Z-matrix of the N, CA and C atoms (Angstrom, degrees):
N
C 1 1.445
C 2 1.518 1 109.08
N 3 1.335 2 114.76 1 141.32
C 4 1.444 3 121.21 2 176.59
C 5 1.534 4 107.88 3 -102.09
N 6 1.313 5 116.03 4 136.54
C 7 1.470 6 120.29 5 177.41
C 8 1.527 7 107.66 6 -122.60
N 9 1.347 8 115.32 7 126.52
C 10 1.456 9 120.39 8 -176.41
C 11 1.531 10 108.95 9 -128.84
N 12 1.337 11 117.83 10 120.85
C 13 1.467 12 119.98 11 172.67
C 14 1.552 13 108.48 12 -66.84
N 15 1.316 14 115.95 13 142.37
C 16 1.471 15 120.63 14 177.37
C 17 1.526 16 108.87 15 -90.53
N 18 1.328 17 116.61 16 -168.20
C 19 1.473 18 119.97 17 -178.30
C 20 1.530 19 111.76 18 -64.50
N 21 1.308 20 118.17 19 -22.58
C 22 1.466 21 122.70 20 165.39
C 23 1.523 22 103.83 21 -103.51
N 24 1.340 23 117.72 22 103.57
C 25 1.472 24 121.93 23 -166.88
C 26 1.520 25 116.21 24 -60.06
N 27 1.336 26 118.40 25 -19.87
C 28 1.468 27 120.42 26 178.47
C 29 1.520 28 112.51 27 -73.05
N 30 1.322 29 116.90 28 -20.52
C 31 1.455 30 122.07 29 178.91
C 32 1.524 31 106.08 30 -94.03
N 33 1.331 32 115.31 31 128.29
C 34 1.465 33 121.24 32 -173.40
C 35 1.525 34 111.08 33 -117.46
N 36 1.327 35 115.52 34 136.21
C 37 1.463 36 121.87 35 170.93
C 38 1.517 37 107.82 36 -95.62
N 39 1.297 38 116.13 37 125.67
C 40 1.471 39 122.23 38 -177.37
C 41 1.515 40 109.08 39 -114.42
N 42 1.329 41 115.11 40 124.17
C 43 1.454 42 121.91 41 178.09
C 44 1.534 43 109.24 42 -115.93
N 45 1.331 44 117.54 43 108.06
C 46 1.453 45 119.68 44 -179.37
C 47 1.530 46 111.49 45 -72.24
N 48 1.320 47 114.27 46 157.42
C 49 1.458 48 119.43 47 174.16
C 50 1.524 49 107.36 48 -82.39
N 51 1.331 50 115.92 49 119.25
C 52 1.473 51 121.61 50 -176.53
C 53 1.525 52 108.81 51 -106.24
N 54 1.333 53 115.29 52 130.02
C 55 1.457 54 121.38 53 176.82
C 56 1.509 55 107.33 54 -106.44
N 57 1.325 56 116.37 55 115.46
C 58 1.456 57 120.08 56 -176.02
C 59 1.525 58 112.09 57 -133.35
N 60 1.314 59 114.15 58 152.73
C 61 1.465 60 121.91 59 172.26
C 62 1.519 61 108.18 60 -153.32
N 63 1.329 62 117.37 61 -166.61
C 64 1.464 63 119.53 62 -176.06
C 65 1.538 64 113.22 63 -67.46
N 66 1.325 65 118.26 64 -8.61
C 67 1.468 66 121.87 65 177.22
C 68 1.510 67 112.33 66 -88.71
N 69 1.344 68 117.10 67 -19.11
C 70 1.464 69 121.30 68 -176.20
C 71 1.502 70 111.32 69 140.75
N 72 1.327 71 118.20 70 -139.82
C 73 1.472 72 121.61 71 -179.05
C 74 1.509 73 110.39 72 -150.04
N 75 1.347 74 114.48 73 165.82
C 76 1.446 75 123.60 74 173.17
C 77 1.515 76 107.70 75 -144.22
N 78 1.331 77 116.72 76 140.67
C 79 1.465 78 121.26 77 169.54
C 80 1.531 79 109.37 78 -159.28
N 81 1.312 80 114.47 79 155.64
C 82 1.463 81 120.69 80 173.10
C 83 1.521 82 107.33 81 -81.06
N 84 1.312 83 116.48 82 113.58
C 85 1.474 84 118.29 83 178.65
C 86 1.513 85 110.93 84 -78.52
N 87 1.338 86 116.92 85 -23.20
C 88 1.463 87 120.07 86 175.84
C 89 1.522 88 108.95 87 -156.28
N 90 1.322 89 115.00 88 133.94
C 91 1.451 90 123.30 89 173.79
C 92 1.505 91 107.34 90 -135.52
N 93 1.314 92 116.43 91 113.75
C 94 1.483 93 121.79 92 -174.37
C 95 1.530 94 112.25 93 -54.79
N 96 1.324 95 116.96 94 -48.23
C 97 1.457 96 121.09 95 -177.37
C 98 1.543 97 111.75 96 -61.88
N 99 1.324 98 116.49 97 -48.13
C 100 1.471 99 120.31 98 -178.98
C 101 1.529 100 111.12 99 -66.25
N 102 1.329 101 116.02 100 -39.48
C 103 1.460 102 119.02 101 -179.23
C 104 1.507 103 111.70 102 -66.42
N 105 1.331 104 117.59 103 -44.03
C 106 1.468 105 120.30 104 177.88
C 107 1.528 106 111.01 105 -64.48
N 108 1.332 107 117.39 106 -37.59
C 109 1.474 108 119.55 107 176.63
C 110 1.516 109 110.85 108 -62.02
N 111 1.329 110 117.35 109 -39.67
C 112 1.465 111 121.65 110 179.56
C 113 1.539 112 111.05 111 -67.71
N 114 1.332 113 117.33 112 -39.13
C 115 1.456 114 121.49 113 178.52
C 116 1.512 115 113.18 114 -75.36
N 117 1.313 116 116.01 115 -31.71
C 118 1.477 117 121.06 116 -175.81
C 119 1.514 118 113.54 117 84.61
N 120 1.331 119 116.93 118 13.80
C 121 1.472 120 120.69 119 175.80
C 122 1.528 121 109.68 120 -160.11
N 123 1.306 122 115.54 121 165.05
C 124 1.457 123 122.44 122 179.34
C 125 1.526 124 110.76 123 -69.10
N 126 1.306 125 114.70 124 151.55
C 127 1.455 126 121.16 125 178.05
C 128 1.516 127 108.55 126 -140.68
N 129 1.323 128 115.91 127 144.82
C 130 1.454 129 119.59 128 179.38
C 131 1.531 130 108.31 129 -131.64
N 132 1.318 131 116.45 130 110.05
C 133 1.458 132 120.48 131 176.24
C 134 1.532 133 108.83 132 -88.05
N 135 1.318 134 116.29 133 139.15
C 136 1.484 135 120.39 134 -176.02
C 137 1.511 136 112.42 135 -122.29
N 138 1.340 137 118.17 136 -11.41
C 139 1.467 138 119.55 137 -175.54
C 140 1.513 139 108.46 138 -150.52
N 141 1.340 140 116.23 139 138.05
C 142 1.472 141 122.34 140 171.64
C 143 1.517 142 107.36 141 -113.48
N 144 1.333 143 116.25 142 137.65
C 145 1.468 144 122.35 143 179.73
C 146 1.526 145 108.96 144 -123.43
N 147 1.317 146 115.93 145 150.08
C 148 1.447 147 122.91 146 -179.54
C 149 1.504 148 108.08 147 -140.54
N 150 1.336 149 116.30 148 124.08
C 151 1.476 150 119.46 149 177.61
C 152 1.532 151 109.27 150 -129.07
N 153 1.315 152 114.52 151 154.51
C 154 1.451 153 121.92 152 173.41
C 155 1.492 154 107.02 153 -124.59
N 156 1.331 155 116.59 154 134.59
C 157 1.464 156 121.42 155 -178.24
C 158 1.520 157 110.29 156 -136.34
N 159 1.326 158 114.77 157 153.87
C 160 1.453 159 120.39 158 177.18
C 161 1.550 160 108.50 159 -95.74
N 162 1.331 161 115.33 160 167.72
C 163 1.441 162 120.22 161 -177.22
C 164 1.534 163 110.60 162 -55.63
N 165 1.318 164 115.89 163 135.06
C 166 1.465 165 122.06 164 177.57
C 167 1.517 166 114.17 165 92.18
N 168 1.332 167 117.57 166 -9.34
C 169 1.467 168 118.89 167 176.21
C 170 1.491 169 109.43 168 -70.56
N 171 1.323 170 115.66 169 129.54
C 172 1.457 171 121.40 170 175.26
C 173 1.531 172 106.35 171 -117.90
N 174 1.291 173 115.66 172 120.93
C 175 1.473 174 121.71 173 177.63
C 176 1.517 175 108.01 174 -109.68
N 177 1.295 176 116.71 175 122.88
C 178 1.470 177 119.91 176 178.64
C 179 1.494 178 111.47 177 125.19
N 180 1.228 179 112.27 178 -177.82
C 181 1.481 180 136.97 179 9.62
C 182 1.507 181 108.31 180 -93.86
N 183 1.315 182 117.97 181 114.12
C 184 1.471 183 124.02 182 -171.96
C 185 1.541 184 111.59 183 -111.48
N 186 1.349 185 113.90 184 151.82
C 187 1.467 186 120.71 185 172.00
C 188 1.511 187 106.49 186 -163.91
N 189 1.331 188 116.19 187 165.60
C 190 1.450 189 122.09 188 174.01
C 191 1.514 190 109.92 189 -121.59
N 192 1.329 191 114.17 190 139.93
C 193 1.467 192 120.60 191 178.97
C 194 1.497 193 112.30 192 -82.34
N 195 1.340 194 118.68 193 158.03
C 196 1.465 195 120.97 194 172.48
C 197 1.526 196 110.05 195 -59.84
N 198 1.282 197 118.92 196 147.95
C 199 1.467 198 128.02 197 9.67
C 200 1.529 199 113.38 198 -89.22
N 201 1.321 200 118.74 199 13.60
C 202 1.449 201 122.80 200 -177.83
C 203 1.534 202 111.78 201 -114.24
N 204 1.338 203 116.87 202 24.15
C 205 1.456 204 120.37 203 179.96
C 206 1.526 205 110.67 204 -60.18
N 207 1.319 206 115.15 205 147.57
C 208 1.457 207 121.30 206 -177.61
C 209 1.530 208 110.86 207 -122.85
N 210 1.327 209 114.91 208 139.45
C 211 1.467 210 121.43 209 160.69
C 212 1.505 211 105.47 210 -98.64
N 213 1.345 212 115.91 211 154.04
C 214 1.475 213 120.76 212 -176.69
C 215 1.517 214 109.48 213 -134.81
N 216 1.324 215 114.90 214 144.20
C 217 1.459 216 123.33 215 168.65
C 218 1.516 217 104.92 216 -117.29
N 219 1.346 218 117.36 217 113.75
C 220 1.457 219 122.01 218 -170.65
C 221 1.513 220 111.61 219 -116.16
N 222 1.359 221 116.45 220 149.26
C 223 1.449 222 121.65 221 175.90
C 224 1.524 223 109.67 222 -158.89
N 225 1.316 224 116.12 223 162.38
C 226 1.452 225 123.58 224 177.58
C 227 1.507 226 107.19 225 -112.52
N 228 1.339 227 116.10 226 134.12
C 229 1.480 228 118.68 227 178.08
C 230 1.539 229 111.50 228 -104.65
N 231 1.337 230 117.01 229 -18.39
C 232 1.457 231 120.80 230 176.65
C 233 1.513 232 107.17 231 -150.37
N 234 1.339 233 115.35 232 132.61
C 235 1.458 234 119.62 233 177.73
C 236 1.526 235 112.50 234 93.11
N 237 1.339 236 114.03 235 -159.39
C 238 1.469 237 120.49 236 -173.96
C 239 1.535 238 110.03 237 -146.88
N 240 1.334 239 115.41 238 134.98
C 241 1.456 240 121.76 239 175.71
C 242 1.502 241 110.01 240 -133.38
N 243 1.325 242 115.15 241 158.20
C 244 1.480 243 122.69 242 167.84
C 245 1.532 244 103.75 243 -102.53
N 246 1.336 245 115.76 244 113.34
C 247 1.463 246 122.43 245 -174.22
C 248 1.533 247 109.83 246 -103.43
N 249 1.327 248 116.86 247 135.77
C 250 1.464 249 121.81 248 -172.13
C 251 1.528 250 111.10 249 -130.66
N 252 1.322 251 115.76 250 139.82
C 253 1.464 252 122.84 251 170.88
C 254 1.531 253 108.06 252 -124.86
N 255 1.357 254 115.91 253 134.04
C 256 1.458 255 122.32 254 -179.57
C 257 1.516 256 108.02 255 -121.01
N 258 1.312 257 116.28 256 128.17
C 259 1.464 258 121.88 257 179.44
C 260 1.521 259 108.75 258 -73.24
N 261 1.335 260 117.40 259 116.60
C 262 1.472 261 121.92 260 178.95
C 263 1.541 262 111.50 261 -115.13
N 264 1.337 263 115.67 262 27.02
C 265 1.460 264 121.61 263 177.53
C 266 1.531 265 108.29 264 -95.51
N 267 1.337 266 117.12 265 109.56
C 268 1.467 267 121.64 266 -179.23
C 269 1.543 268 113.41 267 -51.82
N 270 1.322 269 116.92 268 -36.20
C 271 1.469 270 119.99 269 -175.85
C 272 1.515 271 113.53 270 -82.28
N 273 1.315 272 118.11 271 -1.92
C 274 1.470 273 121.47 272 -175.69
C 275 1.519 274 112.35 273 -85.42
N 276 1.342 275 117.68 274 142.58
C 277 1.470 276 119.65 275 175.42
C 278 1.535 277 112.66 276 -67.35
N 279 1.334 278 116.57 277 -15.46
C 280 1.461 279 119.85 278 178.22
C 281 1.539 280 112.25 279 -106.65
N 282 1.337 281 116.33 280 20.54
C 283 1.478 282 120.32 281 179.89
C 284 1.544 283 109.78 282 -54.25
N 285 1.338 284 114.58 283 133.60
C 286 1.455 285 121.45 284 178.49
C 287 1.507 286 115.47 285 79.64
N 288 1.332 287 116.73 286 -4.61
C 289 1.482 288 120.67 287 177.31
C 290 1.526 289 109.14 288 -86.62
N 291 1.332 290 115.19 289 159.48
C 292 1.469 291 120.06 290 -178.51
C 293 1.536 292 110.35 291 -134.39
N 294 1.314 293 114.68 292 156.52
C 295 1.453 294 122.45 293 170.74
C 296 1.521 295 107.49 294 -130.45
N 297 1.329 296 115.65 295 149.48
C 298 1.455 297 120.30 296 179.87
C 299 1.506 298 110.99 297 -140.89
N 300 1.319 299 115.64 298 145.67
C 301 1.471 300 122.67 299 179.15
C 302 1.517 301 109.74 300 -140.56
N 303 1.317 302 115.37 301 147.65
C 304 1.466 303 121.37 302 170.75
C 305 1.518 304 107.95 303 -83.15
N 306 1.317 305 116.16 304 121.86
C 307 1.441 306 122.17 305 174.39
C 308 1.522 307 108.25 306 -114.36
N 309 1.330 308 116.33 307 133.43
C 310 1.452 309 120.83 308 -179.12
C 311 1.516 310 111.40 309 -136.81
N 312 1.320 311 114.63 310 162.36
C 313 1.466 312 119.37 311 171.90
C 314 1.502 313 111.20 312 -64.56
N 315 1.322 314 117.00 313 -26.13
C 316 1.481 315 122.09 314 -179.29
C 317 1.523 316 111.73 315 -79.12
N 318 1.338 317 118.10 316 -46.68
C 319 1.483 318 119.31 317 -174.73
C 320 1.527 319 112.27 318 -81.75
N 321 1.330 320 117.53 319 -17.54
C 322 1.475 321 123.35 320 174.97
C 323 1.530 322 114.21 321 57.88
N 324 1.326 323 117.02 322 17.29
C 325 1.474 324 120.24 323 178.13
C 326 1.518 325 109.68 324 -69.53
N 327 1.321 326 114.88 325 152.65
C 328 1.473 327 121.68 326 177.63
C 329 1.522 328 107.97 327 -127.97
N 330 1.305 329 115.00 328 156.05
C 331 1.461 330 120.62 329 177.82
C 332 1.535 331 108.77 330 -123.76
N 333 1.339 332 114.63 331 129.50
C 334 1.461 333 121.76 332 173.22
C 335 1.522 334 107.26 333 -95.24
N 336 1.336 335 115.57 334 120.11
C 337 1.452 336 122.63 335 -178.84
C 338 1.524 337 107.90 336 -119.34
N 339 1.340 338 117.66 337 105.01
C 340 1.468 339 120.05 338 -175.72
C 341 1.538 340 111.77 339 -76.39
N 342 1.327 341 114.65 340 169.63
C 343 1.471 342 121.50 341 173.82
C 344 1.519 343 108.08 342 -51.91
N 345 1.319 344 116.19 343 146.90
C 346 1.452 345 119.89 344 176.89
C 347 1.533 346 112.57 345 94.80
N 348 1.326 347 116.40 346 7.05
C 349 1.453 348 121.45 347 179.27
C 350 1.521 349 110.85 348 -124.35
N 351 1.329 350 116.25 349 135.35
C 352 1.454 351 121.15 350 169.82
C 353 1.519 352 107.12 351 -80.82
N 354 1.327 353 116.47 352 146.27
C 355 1.459 354 120.63 353 -176.08
C 356 1.521 355 109.60 354 -130.80
N 357 1.334 356 114.43 355 143.73
C 358 1.448 357 119.97 356 174.90
C 359 1.516 358 110.34 357 -160.05
N 360 1.328 359 115.32 358 164.57
C 361 1.464 360 119.16 359 175.88
C 362 1.523 361 111.04 360 -149.65
N 363 1.319 362 114.63 361 152.36
C 364 1.449 363 123.53 362 177.85
C 365 1.505 364 108.34 363 -115.87
N 366 1.345 365 117.62 364 126.91
C 367 1.468 366 120.96 365 -179.73
C 368 1.528 367 108.68 366 -79.60
N 369 1.357 368 115.19 367 124.19
C 370 1.449 369 122.08 368 -177.06
C 371 1.540 370 112.34 369 -99.30
N 372 1.320 371 117.23 370 -28.22
C 373 1.460 372 121.57 371 -179.09
C 374 1.530 373 109.66 372 -91.80
N 375 1.339 374 116.27 373 173.37
C 376 1.477 375 119.79 374 179.39
C 377 1.512 376 112.23 375 -54.35
N 378 1.337 377 116.38 376 -40.94
C 379 1.461 378 122.38 377 172.03
C 380 1.515 379 107.74 378 -144.18
N 381 1.320 380 116.05 379 159.69
C 382 1.467 381 120.89 380 175.62
C 383 1.537 382 107.88 381 -148.10
N 384 1.322 383 114.65 382 141.49
C 385 1.466 384 120.89 383 173.13
C 386 1.502 385 107.32 384 -111.55
N 387 1.317 386 114.35 385 128.34
C 388 1.462 387 123.98 386 -170.30
C 389 1.514 388 108.78 387 -121.94
N 390 1.339 389 117.46 388 128.85
C 391 1.435 390 123.16 389 178.49
C 392 1.527 391 109.52 390 -118.61
N 393 1.346 392 115.42 391 142.18
C 394 1.463 393 116.79 392 173.01
C 395 1.522 394 111.39 393 -152.86
N 396 1.318 395 112.56 394 146.08
C 397 1.448 396 122.92 395 176.09
C 398 1.521 397 107.48 396 -99.81
N 399 1.346 398 116.68 397 145.37
C 400 1.459 399 120.19 398 178.22
C 401 1.520 400 110.67 399 -128.38
N 402 1.313 401 116.10 400 152.49
C 403 1.468 402 121.71 401 -178.38
C 404 1.517 403 112.43 402 -92.66
N 405 1.311 404 117.96 403 -3.35
C 406 1.458 405 120.50 404 172.00
C 407 1.532 406 106.79 405 -145.90
N 408 1.314 407 115.92 406 162.89
C 409 1.456 408 120.74 407 -178.45
C 410 1.525 409 110.50 408 -75.98
N 411 1.334 410 114.35 409 155.92
C 412 1.463 411 119.51 410 174.69
C 413 1.519 412 108.54 411 -61.32
N 414 1.320 413 114.80 412 131.51
C 415 1.458 414 120.39 413 -177.56
C 416 1.526 415 108.20 414 -138.76
N 417 1.333 416 118.12 415 95.00
C 418 1.477 417 120.42 416 -173.84
C 419 1.509 418 114.33 417 -58.10
N 420 1.338 419 118.40 418 -28.70
C 421 1.469 420 119.51 419 -179.75
C 422 1.531 421 112.24 420 -70.60
N 423 1.334 422 118.70 421 -17.34
C 424 1.471 423 122.37 422 178.41
C 425 1.520 424 111.76 423 -107.44
N 426 1.315 425 116.77 424 -5.14
C 427 1.488 426 120.18 425 -178.20
C 428 1.515 427 110.76 426 -71.37
N 429 1.320 428 114.73 427 141.77
C 430 1.450 429 123.59 428 175.82
C 431 1.526 430 109.00 429 -132.80
N 432 1.323 431 115.78 430 156.39
C 433 1.472 432 120.79 431 176.94
C 434 1.511 433 109.81 432 -138.89
N 435 1.319 434 114.50 433 140.46
C 436 1.462 435 121.94 434 172.28
C 437 1.519 436 106.81 435 -111.95
N 438 1.304 437 116.48 436 139.78
C 439 1.454 438 120.56 437 -177.94
C 440 1.534 439 111.12 438 -61.53
N 441 1.290 440 116.29 439 138.55
C 442 1.480 441 123.57 440 -172.69
C 443 1.529 442 113.06 441 -61.38
N 444 1.343 443 117.63 442 -29.41
C 445 1.462 444 120.97 443 -175.45
C 446 1.527 445 111.65 444 -111.19
N 447 1.328 446 116.95 445 32.53
C 448 1.461 447 122.62 446 178.86
C 449 1.533 448 109.43 447 -53.85
N 450 1.320 449 116.27 448 125.47
C 451 1.484 450 119.82 449 -175.57
C 452 1.530 451 113.06 450 -70.71
N 453 1.328 452 117.78 451 -26.59
C 454 1.456 453 119.92 452 178.21
C 455 1.526 454 110.99 453 -70.37
N 456 1.327 455 116.70 454 -42.02
C 457 1.469 456 121.54 455 179.85
C 458 1.521 457 110.17 456 -73.54
N 459 1.328 458 118.10 457 -42.96
C 460 1.474 459 125.54 458 175.66
C 461 1.540 460 113.10 459 56.80
N 462 1.324 461 114.33 460 55.22
C 463 1.472 462 118.58 461 175.83
C 464 1.508 463 108.42 462 -67.15
N 465 1.324 464 116.21 463 136.35
C 466 1.455 465 122.74 464 176.94
C 467 1.548 466 108.70 465 -92.80
N 468 1.319 467 116.26 466 80.59
C 469 1.457 468 120.80 467 178.07
C 470 1.537 469 108.68 468 -66.94
N 471 1.361 470 117.42 469 148.26
C 472 1.473 471 119.78 470 179.58
C 473 1.537 472 113.28 471 -58.97
N 474 1.324 473 117.07 472 -29.66
C 475 1.461 474 121.95 473 171.22
C 476 1.516 475 107.89 474 -152.95
N 477 1.318 476 116.38 475 156.50
C 478 1.454 477 119.20 476 179.55
C 479 1.524 478 112.29 477 -132.13
N 480 1.325 479 117.30 478 16.25
C 481 1.454 480 122.11 479 174.02
C 482 1.510 481 108.28 480 -101.17
N 483 1.302 482 115.49 481 148.33
C 484 1.475 483 122.52 482 176.72
C 485 1.534 484 111.84 483 59.00
N 486 1.324 485 116.36 484 38.37
C 487 1.459 486 121.83 485 176.81
C 488 1.531 487 107.09 486 -75.62
N 489 1.310 488 116.98 487 133.75
C 490 1.451 489 123.25 488 177.47
C 491 1.518 490 109.72 489 -108.20
N 492 1.333 491 117.11 490 119.25
C 493 1.458 492 122.36 491 -175.58
C 494 1.532 493 109.22 492 -119.39
N 495 1.318 494 115.52 493 151.34
C 496 1.454 495 120.49 494 170.02
C 497 1.531 496 108.31 495 -72.66
N 498 1.333 497 116.75 496 162.04
C 499 1.447 498 119.58 497 177.49
C 500 1.521 499 110.46 498 -62.45
N 501 1.356 500 116.83 499 -34.38
C 502 1.476 501 120.81 500 177.47
C 503 1.528 502 110.61 501 -63.57
N 504 1.344 503 117.01 502 -43.99
C 505 1.457 504 119.80 503 -178.04
C 506 1.537 505 112.53 504 -70.96
N 507 1.348 506 116.97 505 -25.77
C 508 1.458 507 120.49 506 175.32
C 509 1.550 508 110.71 507 -65.34
N 510 1.331 509 117.39 508 -25.65
C 511 1.455 510 121.50 509 -178.21
C 512 1.542 511 113.35 510 -94.50
N 513 1.317 512 116.92 511 4.38
C 514 1.460 513 120.85 512 -178.33
C 515 1.529 514 109.90 513 -61.51
N 516 1.333 515 115.16 514 155.11
C 517 1.464 516 123.33 515 -175.33
C 518 1.532 517 110.79 516 -98.92
N 519 1.304 518 114.71 517 166.41
C 520 1.467 519 120.93 518 171.94
C 521 1.538 520 107.26 519 -73.20
N 522 1.304 521 116.59 520 163.00
C 523 1.463 522 119.73 521 178.15
C 524 1.552 523 110.97 522 -63.32
N 525 1.321 524 117.63 523 -30.23
C 526 1.451 525 120.23 524 177.61
C 527 1.522 526 112.48 525 -67.48
N 528 1.304 527 118.05 526 -29.83
C 529 1.452 528 122.80 527 -176.56
C 530 1.533 529 113.81 528 -96.76
N 531 1.323 530 117.73 529 -12.75
C 532 1.457 531 121.88 530 -174.89
C 533 1.523 532 112.27 531 -80.30
N 534 1.296 533 115.65 532 154.34
C 535 1.461 534 121.54 533 170.93
C 536 1.539 535 106.54 534 -81.37
N 537 1.328 536 115.25 535 126.70
C 538 1.481 537 120.53 536 -172.58
C 539 1.516 538 110.78 537 -123.11
N 540 1.336 539 115.40 538 178.33
C 541 1.458 540 121.99 539 177.86
C 542 1.501 541 110.13 540 -76.28
């Protein structure tokens, strides 16, 4: 597996080694030892989540505050999404900055999003199935959301017409109004 820090170095792009031939493919989607070696510390995942979305669905930008903060390892098994991480750590030199990557069932890339980052994705294909591991359980009382089109963050989404949001995401706050790390 190749691990590449992005422009915000705490967010990592992970490209697994895929073995393929005319019969199909095989790859390790997760290996605890290799992943911890790449991170340089132990990690404990406690929950796996799986969502399916149609084109134009935007989920996010979500995060959980301490003591229930979550790190996430995300990937797409079918379809294509534009996946985004936003640094919401006040003390960070990259506070308010974002990184984005195209994740697809074909490219099998994964994104490591540590605690202190808001996360969201926009479905680009007709449908997409999205899987992610978390380091803490979902805890609605600690969950926070930042509005997807926050002008201060200025994410360059691949498109911004016909965006489909949940009622919860429609109520998300600006980064200035949100509770942050």
